[in-house]
C-alpha positions as CSV (number, residue, x, y, z in Angstrom):
1,M,7.5,33.3,7.7
2,K,6.6,35.2,11.2
3,R,3.7,32.6,11.9
4,N,5.9,29.6,11.0
5,I,8.8,30.7,13.7
6,I,5.9,31.0,16.2
7,S,4.5,27.8,15.9
8,F,8.1,26.4,15.9
9,L,8.7,27.9,18.6
10,C,5.3,26.8,20.7
11,M,6.0,23.2,19.3
12,L,9.3,23.0,21.1
13,L,7.4,23.1,24.2
14,V,5.3,20.1,23.7
15,P,6.6,17.4,25.6
16,V,7.5,13.8,23.8
17,F,5.7,11.4,24.8
18,A,3.1,8.8,23.9
19,L,-1.0,8.7,24.4
20,S,-2.5,5.6,25.3
21,A,-3.7,5.2,21.6
22,F,-2.8,6.7,18.4
23,G,-4.7,9.8,17.3
24,N,-6.4,10.7,20.3
25,S,-5.9,14.5,20.5
26,E,-6.2,17.2,23.5
27,R,-7.5,20.6,22.7
28,S,-6.0,24.0,23.8
29,R,-7.7,27.3,24.1
30,D,-5.5,28.7,21.7
31,G,-7.0,27.1,18.5
32,T,-4.5,24.5,18.6
33,R,-4.8,20.8,20.0
34,T,-1.9,18.2,20.5
35,I,-2.0,14.6,18.5
36,T,0.1,11.6,18.8
37,D,1.5,10.2,15.7
38,V,2.3,6.6,14.5
39,T,5.8,7.2,16.0
40,G,4.6,8.3,19.4
41,R,5.4,12.3,18.8
42,R,3.1,14.5,20.2
43,V,2.5,17.7,17.6
44,R,0.9,20.6,18.2
45,I,-1.8,21.3,15.0
46,P,-4.3,23.8,14.4
47,N,-8.1,22.7,15.6
48,Q,-9.1,23.3,11.9
49,V,-6.9,21.9,9.3
50,E,-7.4,22.9,5.6
51,R,-4.3,23.1,4.1
52,I,-2.1,20.0,3.8
53,I,1.0,18.5,2.0
54,T,1.5,14.9,2.3
55,L,4.9,13.5,1.8
56,G,6.4,9.9,1.8
57,P,5.5,6.1,0.5
58,G,1.8,6.0,1.1
59,A,0.8,9.2,2.4
60,P,-1.0,10.7,-0.9
61,R,-2.7,7.3,-0.9
62,I,-4.2,7.3,2.4
63,A,-5.5,11.1,1.4
64,A,-7.0,9.9,-1.6
65,Y,-8.4,7.1,0.5
66,L,-9.8,9.4,3.1
67,G,-11.5,11.7,0.2
68,V,-9.0,14.8,1.2
69,I,-6.9,15.4,-1.9
70,P,-8.2,18.5,-2.4
71,M,-7.0,19.9,0.5
72,H,-3.2,19.5,-0.8
73,V,-1.2,22.6,-1.7
74,G,1.6,21.0,-3.1
75,A,2.6,17.3,-4.6
76,E,5.7,15.4,-4.9
77,R,7.2,14.9,-8.1
78,Y,6.3,11.4,-9.0
79,N,2.9,12.3,-8.5
80,T,3.1,14.7,-11.2
81,E,5.5,13.4,-14.0
82,N,3.2,10.6,-15.6
83,M,0.0,9.1,-15.1
84,T,0.7,5.6,-13.8
85,V,-1.7,2.7,-12.5
86,V,1.6,1.5,-10.4
87,R,0.0,4.0,-7.4
88,D,-3.8,3.4,-7.4
89,Y,-4.6,6.7,-6.8
90,N,-2.7,8.4,-9.2
91,P,-5.0,7.8,-12.5
92,V,-7.9,9.2,-10.1
93,H,-6.1,12.4,-9.0
94,F,-2.9,12.9,-11.6
95,E,-4.3,16.2,-13.4
96,F,-4.8,17.9,-9.9
97,F,-1.3,16.9,-8.7
98,R,-0.1,18.5,-12.1
99,T,-1.6,21.7,-11.3
100,L,0.3,21.9,-7.6
101,P,3.7,23.5,-6.7
102,L,6.4,20.4,-6.2
103,V,7.3,19.8,-2.6
104,G,9.5,16.9,-2.8
105,S,10.9,14.2,-4.9
106,G,8.5,11.5,-3.6
107,G,8.8,7.8,-2.7
108,G,11.6,7.2,-0.6
109,S,12.0,4.7,2.6
110,G,10.7,7.0,5.3
111,N,13.7,9.5,4.9
112,N,12.9,13.2,4.4
113,N,13.2,14.4,0.8
114,A,11.1,17.2,0.9
115,F,12.0,20.8,-0.4
116,P,11.8,22.6,2.8
117,E,12.0,26.0,1.3
118,E,8.9,25.3,-0.9
119,I,6.8,24.2,1.8
120,I,7.2,27.3,3.6
121,L,6.5,29.4,1.2
122,L,3.1,27.4,0.8
123,N,2.5,27.6,4.6
124,P,0.1,24.5,5.0
125,D,-1.8,24.3,8.1
126,L,-0.2,20.6,8.6
127,I,2.2,18.1,6.8
128,I,1.3,14.6,6.9
129,A,4.5,12.2,6.2
130,A,5.3,8.6,5.9
131,Y,8.5,9.5,7.6
132,T,10.7,7.9,10.2
133,R,10.5,9.9,13.9
134,E,13.8,11.2,13.0
135,A,12.9,12.6,9.5
136,A,9.8,13.8,11.1
137,D,11.4,16.1,13.4
138,E,13.9,17.3,10.8
139,L,11.6,18.4,8.6
140,Q,9.5,20.1,11.4
141,R,12.7,22.3,12.0
142,Q,13.2,23.1,8.7
143,T,9.9,24.1,7.9
144,G,8.1,25.4,11.3
145,I,5.4,23.7,10.3
146,P,3.7,20.5,12.2
147,V,4.8,17.8,10.8
148,V,2.7,14.4,11.8
149,S,4.1,10.8,11.1
150,I,1.9,8.2,9.5
151,E,4.8,5.6,8.7
152,H,3.3,2.2,8.0
153,D,4.4,-1.4,6.8
154,T,3.6,-3.0,3.7
155,G,0.9,-5.7,3.3
156,L,-2.2,-6.5,3.0
157,A,-3.7,-5.3,5.9
158,P,-1.0,-4.7,8.7
159,A,-1.8,-3.1,12.3
160,S,0.4,0.2,11.6
161,F,-1.7,0.8,8.2
162,Y,-4.7,1.1,10.6
163,A,-2.8,3.2,13.1
164,A,-1.7,5.4,10.0
165,V,-5.2,5.6,8.8
166,R,-6.7,6.9,12.1
167,V,-3.7,9.4,13.0
168,F,-4.5,10.7,9.4
169,A,-8.5,11.0,9.9
170,D,-7.8,12.5,13.4
171,A,-5.7,15.1,12.0
172,V,-8.0,16.6,9.0
173,G,-11.0,15.9,11.0
174,V,-12.7,13.1,8.9
175,Q,-12.5,10.0,11.2
176,A,-15.8,8.7,10.4
177,R,-14.7,8.4,6.8
178,G,-11.6,6.5,8.1
179,E,-13.5,4.3,10.4
180,T,-15.3,3.3,7.2
181,I,-12.4,2.3,5.3
182,L,-11.1,0.1,7.9
183,A,-14.7,-1.4,8.9
184,Y,-14.7,-2.3,5.0
185,M,-11.4,-3.7,5.0
186,D,-12.3,-5.8,8.2
187,N,-15.4,-7.1,6.3
188,M,-13.4,-8.4,3.6
189,L,-10.7,-10.0,6.2
190,A,-13.5,-11.8,8.0
191,D,-15.2,-12.8,4.2
192,L,-12.1,-14.4,2.8
193,N,-11.4,-16.1,6.0
194,R,-14.8,-17.3,6.1
195,R,-15.2,-18.9,2.8
196,T,-12.0,-21.0,3.6
197,A,-11.2,-21.5,7.2
198,D,-13.0,-24.8,7.3
199,I,-11.4,-26.7,4.1
200,P,-9.0,-29.7,5.4
201,A,-5.6,-28.9,4.8
202,A,-5.2,-32.0,2.5
203,Q,-7.7,-30.1,0.2
204,R,-5.6,-27.2,0.0
205,Q,-4.1,-27.0,-3.4
206,G,-0.1,-25.5,-3.3
207,A,0.2,-22.2,-4.4
208,Y,3.6,-20.4,-5.6
209,A,3.5,-16.4,-6.1
210,G,6.5,-15.5,-8.1
211,A,8.3,-12.8,-9.9
212,V,7.2,-10.6,-7.5
213,T,8.0,-6.7,-7.0
214,W,9.9,-6.4,-4.4
215,N,12.5,-3.3,-4.0
216,G,12.7,-4.1,-8.1
217,R,11.6,-6.0,-10.9
218,R,12.1,-10.0,-10.0
219,G,12.3,-13.1,-11.9
220,I,10.2,-16.2,-11.3
221,A,12.0,-17.1,-7.9
222,G,11.4,-13.6,-6.2
223,T,8.8,-14.9,-3.9
224,Y,7.3,-14.2,-0.5
225,S,7.4,-16.8,2.8
226,V,4.9,-14.9,4.7
227,F,2.4,-13.8,2.0
228,G,-0.7,-11.8,3.7
229,I,-3.0,-12.5,0.5
230,F,-2.2,-16.4,0.7
231,D,-2.9,-16.1,4.6
232,A,-6.2,-13.7,4.1
233,I,-7.6,-17.2,2.2
234,N,-5.9,-20.0,4.1
235,A,-4.0,-21.0,1.3
236,R,-1.2,-23.3,1.3
237,N,1.9,-21.1,0.3
238,V,4.6,-23.7,-0.7
239,A,7.3,-20.9,-0.4
240,Y,6.4,-20.4,3.2
241,D,9.6,-20.8,5.6
242,P,9.5,-20.0,9.1
243,S,13.0,-18.6,9.6
244,I,12.2,-15.7,6.9
245,P,9.8,-13.0,7.4
246,G,8.6,-11.8,3.8
247,F,10.5,-11.5,0.5
248,Y,13.3,-13.8,-0.8
249,E,14.6,-15.5,-3.8
250,A,13.9,-19.0,-3.9
251,S,16.0,-21.6,-5.5
252,L,15.0,-23.4,-8.8
253,E,15.7,-26.5,-7.0
254,S,12.9,-25.7,-4.1
255,L,10.4,-25.0,-6.9
256,V,10.7,-28.5,-8.4
257,I,10.5,-30.1,-5.2
258,W,7.6,-28.2,-4.1
259,D,5.9,-28.4,-7.6
260,P,2.9,-26.2,-6.9
261,D,-0.5,-26.9,-8.1
262,V,-1.0,-23.5,-9.3
263,I,1.6,-20.4,-10.0
264,F,0.8,-16.7,-9.8
265,L,3.2,-14.5,-11.5
266,D,3.3,-10.4,-11.5
267,P,2.6,-9.8,-15.4
268,G,4.7,-6.6,-15.2
269,N,7.6,-8.7,-14.7
270,M,7.0,-11.7,-17.3
271,D,9.6,-10.1,-19.6
272,L,12.2,-11.4,-17.2
273,V,10.6,-14.6,-16.8
274,N,10.3,-15.3,-20.2
275,E,14.0,-14.8,-20.7
276,E,14.5,-17.4,-18.2
277,Y,12.3,-19.7,-19.9
278,Q,14.5,-18.8,-23.2
279,T,17.9,-20.0,-21.2
280,N,16.4,-22.7,-19.0
281,P,12.8,-24.5,-20.9
282,A,13.7,-27.7,-19.3
283,F,13.2,-26.2,-15.7
284,F,9.9,-24.5,-16.3
285,N,8.5,-27.6,-18.1
286,S,9.4,-29.6,-15.2
287,L,6.7,-27.8,-13.1
288,R,3.4,-29.3,-13.3
289,A,1.3,-26.0,-13.2
290,V,3.2,-25.0,-16.3
291,R,2.7,-28.4,-18.3
292,E,-1.2,-28.0,-17.2
293,G,-1.6,-24.2,-18.0
294,R,-2.8,-23.5,-14.3
295,V,-0.4,-20.3,-14.2
296,Y,-2.5,-17.0,-13.5
297,T,-1.6,-13.4,-12.8
298,M,-1.0,-11.4,-9.4
299,P,-0.5,-7.9,-10.9
300,A,2.0,-6.1,-8.5
301,F,0.7,-4.2,-5.4
302,N,3.6,-2.8,-3.5
303,F,4.9,0.8,-5.1
304,A,5.6,3.6,-2.6
305,N,4.0,1.0,0.1
306,T,1.2,-1.1,-0.6
307,N,-1.8,-0.3,-2.9
308,T,-4.7,-1.6,-0.6
309,T,-7.1,-2.0,-3.4
310,Y,-4.9,-3.8,-5.4
311,A,-4.2,-6.6,-2.5
312,F,-7.8,-7.2,-1.7
313,I,-8.6,-7.5,-5.4
314,N,-5.7,-10.1,-5.6
315,A,-6.6,-12.1,-2.7
316,Y,-10.2,-12.4,-4.2
317,Y,-8.6,-13.3,-7.3
318,A,-6.7,-15.9,-5.5
319,G,-9.7,-17.3,-3.8
320,I,-11.5,-17.8,-7.3
321,V,-8.6,-19.5,-8.7
322,L,-7.6,-21.8,-5.4
323,F,-11.2,-22.3,-4.2
324,P,-13.6,-21.8,-6.9
325,Q,-16.5,-23.5,-5.3
326,Q,-15.9,-21.5,-2.2
327,F,-15.8,-18.0,-4.3
328,S,-18.2,-19.1,-7.1
329,D,-20.3,-16.0,-6.4
330,I,-17.4,-13.5,-7.3
331,N,-16.9,-12.3,-10.2
332,I,-13.4,-10.4,-10.1
333,A,-14.2,-7.5,-12.0
334,D,-17.6,-6.8,-10.3
335,K,-15.3,-7.1,-6.7
336,A,-12.7,-5.0,-8.1
337,A,-15.3,-2.5,-8.9
338,E,-16.6,-2.4,-5.2
339,I,-13.4,-2.1,-4.0
340,L,-11.9,0.6,-6.1
341,R,-15.1,2.8,-5.7
342,T,-15.0,2.1,-1.9
343,F,-11.1,3.3,-1.7
344,L,-11.2,5.8,-4.3
345,G,-14.7,6.9,-5.5
346,V,-14.1,5.6,-9.0
347,N,-13.7,2.2,-10.8
348,T,-10.4,2.1,-12.3
349,Y,-10.4,-1.4,-13.5
350,Q,-10.2,-1.2,-17.0
351,T,-7.2,1.7,-16.5
352,M,-5.5,-1.2,-14.2
353,A,-5.6,-3.6,-17.2
354,Q,-4.9,-0.7,-19.9
355,G,-1.9,-0.1,-17.8
356,G,-0.6,-3.9,-17.4
357,L,-2.4,-4.8,-14.2
358,Y,-4.8,-7.3,-15.7
359,Y,-6.3,-10.6,-14.5
360,G,-6.2,-13.8,-16.8
361,T,-3.9,-17.1,-17.5
362,I,-0.6,-16.6,-18.8
363,T,1.7,-18.9,-21.4
364,I,5.4,-18.6,-19.9
365,G,7.5,-18.3,-23.0
366,R,5.5,-16.2,-24.9
């Protein structure tokens, strides 16, 4: 406790202004260094970090991608209760998380839902939290332990995710691993774009992503106006609306007018879609994609922020469906295995399928 109080008092002396680049650190002669997190907070942390706690949406996931899960001395409750595929890293590390003391409830929207007293008793070197600036400051005051924020946006590959990975990797000393992950993402983005960039607009099929999971489960009308997965493969998103930045509920009338060539649906929400079919089969049967059997799965990839693995697998699968010639060399099971092993060290493709996250066609109404 004495150490925590001293550390806390020292941190109060750190000026709050941003370095020119996130994650750049300045070493002191007292065995500490100052790091700038994604919110611009300057936080004094130990030169050598060995014991960490991660909190908030996406923080344990980045820890898994960086290969530093064994550094954890505590876990959020939602990672210890049930093994689940909705968070890509959980099946790989669930048994380890179960052995750790609870330090927070988990998830949330960037707010502080940690257990400060338990964290103080565990005395980690560092807390890495996907928290807002205010929440990170609050938890640092409560515990006297340095808190580095890696709050980042959802999506296939937002710039804020790159910043979060770099800050995290710098804080725990695995910068090379962080750059490996980000370079792999860049290579996939370039590959996806290269395959489809030169296809004339008139030859691009109209695609619709429905029944998406966004702040809850949705029926067929739940979709994205701006959808990174379609953007990555230069697909024509029929639901695009320049006035809407992301998720929205489309009208059934709009769907009939758009009449997409291909529909992608989250298999985890098919019970909702099938209930809608029973209520209004005429609507579904009016859609060409339904009549022609061109409805495919697109497993949910947002759960406590984005499963980057699943998002990229979805992008390659959408490419296979929409541009079969350009993606003829890609086998989705093999590509998924490569992506999962690169990020997580383990191929969990079969575990995904067993948990309902599978790739294939869907017959609406069954």
